[in-house]
C-alpha positions as CSV (number, residue, x, y, z in Angstrom):
1,M,-25.5,10.3,11.3
2,Q,-24.2,13.7,10.3
3,V,-21.0,13.4,8.2
4,P,-18.4,15.9,9.4
5,E,-16.8,18.1,6.8
6,L,-13.2,17.1,6.2
7,A,-10.3,19.3,5.1
8,F,-8.3,17.9,2.2
9,P,-4.6,18.0,3.1
10,A,-2.1,19.8,0.8
11,A,0.7,17.3,1.4
12,L,1.3,13.9,2.9
13,T,4.3,12.1,4.4
14,V,4.6,8.7,2.8
15,T,7.4,6.5,4.0
16,E,9.5,9.5,5.0
17,Q,8.9,11.4,1.7
18,T,6.7,14.4,1.3
19,I,4.1,14.1,-1.4
20,D,2.5,17.3,-2.6
21,I,-1.2,16.8,-3.4
22,S,-2.2,20.5,-3.4
23,G,-2.8,20.4,-7.1
24,F,-5.7,18.0,-6.9
25,T,-8.8,19.4,-8.4
26,R,-12.1,19.8,-6.6
27,R,-13.4,16.8,-8.5
28,Q,-10.4,14.7,-7.5
29,Q,-10.7,15.8,-3.9
30,A,-14.4,14.9,-3.9
31,F,-13.7,11.5,-5.4
32,Y,-11.3,10.6,-2.6
33,L,-13.4,12.0,0.1
34,D,-16.3,9.9,-1.1
35,L,-14.1,6.9,-1.4
36,F,-13.0,7.4,2.2
37,W,-16.5,7.4,3.5
38,E,-17.3,4.4,1.3
39,T,-14.4,2.6,3.1
40,V,-15.8,3.6,6.4
41,G,-19.1,2.1,5.3
42,I,-17.4,-1.1,4.4
43,Y,-16.1,-1.3,7.9
44,H,-19.5,-0.9,9.4
45,A,-21.1,-3.4,6.9
46,A,-18.6,-6.1,8.0
47,K,-20.2,-6.0,11.5
48,K,-17.1,-7.1,13.3
49,P,-14.6,-5.1,15.3
50,R,-11.5,-5.6,13.1
51,V,-11.6,-5.3,9.4
52,A,-8.7,-5.4,6.9
53,I,-9.1,-3.6,3.6
54,G,-6.5,-3.9,0.8
55,I,-5.4,-1.4,-1.8
56,A,-3.6,-3.1,-4.7
57,G,-2.4,-1.9,-8.1
58,P,0.7,-1.5,-10.2
59,T,3.9,0.4,-9.2
60,G,3.3,4.1,-9.1
61,A,-0.5,4.0,-9.1
62,G,-0.8,5.9,-5.9
63,K,-1.6,3.0,-3.4
64,S,0.5,4.4,-0.6
65,V,-0.8,7.9,-1.2
66,V,-4.4,6.8,-0.9
67,A,-3.7,4.8,2.3
68,V,-1.9,7.7,4.0
69,L,-4.6,10.1,2.8
70,F,-7.3,8.0,4.3
71,Q,-5.4,7.8,7.6
72,E,-5.1,11.6,7.6
73,L,-8.9,12.0,6.9
74,A,-9.7,9.5,9.6
75,K,-7.9,11.7,12.2
76,Q,-10.5,14.4,11.4
77,A,-13.5,12.2,11.1
78,R,-14.0,11.3,14.8
79,L,-14.6,7.7,13.9
80,P,-15.9,5.3,16.6
81,F,-13.0,2.9,15.8
82,A,-9.2,3.2,15.2
83,F,-7.8,3.5,11.7
84,E,-4.3,2.3,10.7
85,A,-2.4,1.8,7.5
86,I,0.5,-0.5,6.6
87,T,2.5,-1.3,3.5
88,I,3.7,-4.6,2.3
89,D,7.1,-2.9,1.7
90,A,7.6,-3.3,5.4
91,Y,7.6,-7.1,4.8
92,H,10.6,-6.9,2.5
93,F,13.3,-9.3,3.7
94,P,16.1,-7.1,5.2
95,N,18.8,-6.1,2.8
96,C,21.3,-8.4,4.5
97,F,19.1,-11.3,3.6
98,L,18.5,-10.1,0.1
99,L,22.2,-9.8,-0.5
100,S,23.0,-13.3,0.8
101,H,20.2,-15.1,-1.0
102,F,20.1,-15.7,-4.8
103,A,17.6,-16.4,-7.5
104,D,18.4,-16.9,-11.2
105,G,22.1,-16.4,-10.3
106,V,21.8,-12.9,-8.9
107,P,21.3,-11.6,-5.3
108,L,17.6,-11.0,-4.5
109,K,18.7,-7.4,-3.7
110,Q,19.0,-6.7,-7.4
111,V,15.3,-7.5,-7.9
112,K,14.0,-6.0,-4.6
113,G,10.3,-5.5,-5.0
114,R,9.7,-8.7,-6.9
115,F,7.2,-11.1,-5.4
116,D,9.8,-13.4,-3.9
117,T,11.6,-10.6,-1.9
118,Y,9.0,-10.4,0.8
119,D,8.4,-12.4,4.0
120,V,4.8,-13.2,3.0
121,A,4.5,-15.8,5.8
122,A,5.1,-13.0,8.4
123,L,2.5,-10.8,6.8
124,A,0.0,-13.6,6.9
125,R,0.8,-14.3,10.6
126,D,0.3,-10.7,11.5
127,L,-3.0,-10.4,9.6
128,N,-4.2,-13.6,11.4
129,A,-3.2,-12.0,14.8
130,F,-5.0,-8.8,13.9
131,A,-8.2,-10.7,12.9
132,A,-8.0,-12.7,16.1
133,D,-8.2,-9.4,18.1
134,E,-4.7,-9.8,19.4
135,N,-2.4,-6.9,20.2
136,T,-0.4,-6.7,17.0
137,A,2.8,-4.8,16.1
138,F,3.2,-4.3,12.4
139,P,6.6,-3.2,10.8
140,A,7.0,0.0,8.8
141,Y,9.4,0.7,5.9
142,S,12.1,3.3,6.0
143,R,13.1,4.9,2.7
144,K,16.0,6.4,4.5
145,L,17.3,3.1,5.7
146,H,15.8,1.2,2.7
147,D,14.9,-1.5,5.2
148,P,11.9,-2.6,7.4
149,V,11.6,-1.3,10.9
150,P,10.1,-3.9,13.2
151,N,7.2,-3.3,15.6
152,R,6.6,0.3,14.5
153,I,2.8,0.3,14.1
154,R,1.0,-1.1,17.2
155,I,-2.7,-2.1,17.1
156,N,-4.2,-2.2,20.6
157,S,-7.8,-1.1,20.0
158,P,-10.3,-4.0,19.7
159,A,-12.1,-2.0,17.0
160,T,-9.8,-1.1,14.1
161,L,-10.0,-0.6,10.4
162,L,-6.6,-1.7,8.9
163,V,-5.7,-0.6,5.4
164,V,-3.0,-2.7,3.7
165,E,-1.5,-1.4,0.5
166,G,0.8,-3.2,-1.8
167,L,1.7,-4.5,-5.2
168,W,1.1,-8.2,-4.7
169,L,-2.0,-8.4,-2.5
170,L,-4.1,-10.1,-5.3
171,S,-1.3,-12.2,-6.7
172,D,-0.9,-16.0,-6.5
173,L,2.8,-15.9,-7.2
174,G,5.0,-17.6,-4.6
175,E,3.2,-17.5,-1.3
176,W,1.0,-14.5,-2.0
177,G,-2.1,-16.6,-2.5
178,Q,-2.5,-16.8,1.2
179,V,-3.0,-13.0,1.6
180,R,-6.2,-12.2,-0.4
181,P,-8.3,-14.5,1.8
182,R,-7.2,-12.5,4.8
183,L,-8.5,-9.3,3.4
184,D,-12.2,-8.5,4.0
185,F,-12.3,-6.2,0.9
186,C,-9.8,-5.1,-1.7
187,Y,-9.6,-2.1,-4.0
188,F,-7.5,-2.2,-7.2
189,I,-6.2,1.1,-8.6
190,D,-6.0,0.8,-12.3
191,A,-3.2,2.7,-14.0
192,D,-1.5,3.1,-17.3
193,K,2.1,1.8,-17.1
194,E,3.6,4.5,-19.1
195,R,1.9,7.2,-17.1
196,T,3.2,5.9,-13.8
197,R,6.8,5.3,-15.0
198,Q,7.8,8.9,-14.4
199,A,6.4,8.9,-10.9
200,V,8.3,5.7,-10.0
201,L,11.5,7.1,-11.4
202,Q,11.1,10.3,-9.4
203,R,10.5,8.2,-6.2
204,H,13.7,6.3,-6.8
205,V,15.7,9.5,-7.5
206,T,14.3,11.1,-4.3
207,G,15.4,7.9,-2.5
208,G,19.0,8.3,-3.6
209,R,19.3,6.6,-7.0
210,S,20.8,8.3,-10.0
211,L,18.3,8.7,-12.9
212,E,20.3,6.2,-14.9
213,D,20.2,3.6,-12.2
214,A,16.5,4.3,-11.5
215,S,15.7,3.8,-15.2
216,R,17.6,0.5,-15.4
217,Y,15.9,-0.7,-12.2
218,Y,12.5,0.2,-13.6
219,E,13.1,-1.8,-16.8
220,Q,14.4,-4.8,-15.0
221,V,12.1,-4.9,-11.9
222,D,9.4,-2.3,-11.5
223,G,8.0,-2.5,-15.1
224,R,7.9,-6.3,-15.0
225,N,6.2,-6.2,-11.6
226,S,3.6,-3.8,-13.0
227,D,2.8,-6.1,-15.9
228,L,2.2,-9.0,-13.5
229,T,0.1,-6.9,-11.1
230,L,-2.1,-5.5,-13.9
231,Q,-3.2,-9.1,-14.5
232,T,-4.7,-9.4,-11.0
233,W,-7.4,-6.6,-11.2
234,H,-10.3,-9.1,-11.5
235,K,-9.7,-10.4,-8.0
236,A,-10.5,-7.1,-6.4
237,D,-13.9,-6.2,-5.0
238,K,-13.8,-2.8,-6.7
239,V,-11.6,-1.2,-9.4
240,I,-11.0,2.5,-9.1
241,P,-9.3,4.9,-11.5
242,P,-5.9,6.6,-11.0
243,Y,-6.0,10.2,-9.9
244,Y,-5.2,11.5,-13.4
245,L,-8.4,10.0,-14.9
246,I,-10.7,11.6,-12.3
247,G,-12.3,14.8,-13.6
């Protein structure tokens, strides 16, 4: 089969934020184009109509960027199956729940992003429904509302490759151990915690936090989450480098 030539986008819209990727080098672009076609090959190798592929890694490693990039490339590729991407952020408990439920004496809202601030059971149910060829409506996450938006991403095609990106996909903490078995394949984006810190702070500031508040939140939540996530790399099917190590 002849592989169509794909145009690498200059920018992506990731959870309502514009991410500029126009500075990617030719080598970086080639890496992600090859990885996209490798992912398409994983779908075909599974020999079933619906396949779920995970992208795990620490905070700020670029998981959501890769997922959305693949979705944009899929639009050009004329694939014989549908291609969708979801984020585990869409399975955060709503803020009203996080404000009214406590752990360690503080509202869960203060540690939003920690493993116990997600409705993992709902994610597992939706992945089960997807695998069973049912029409499935996945939630999305709004960085404007800072809350999940139910039933935003609808899967109706019997042949679909679903990319699931998120921090805790390979974790056994809390209820997360039930998610990895529901993924047919999982990448892990390795990353240096200190290199990703600035990207995470910028994301929080863009989302409305002050730099001081973003820094405090990183030290109390994001940094600790990254430490735990970096311990799960060995459960992935393939470890890939962060963009800044390509080239």
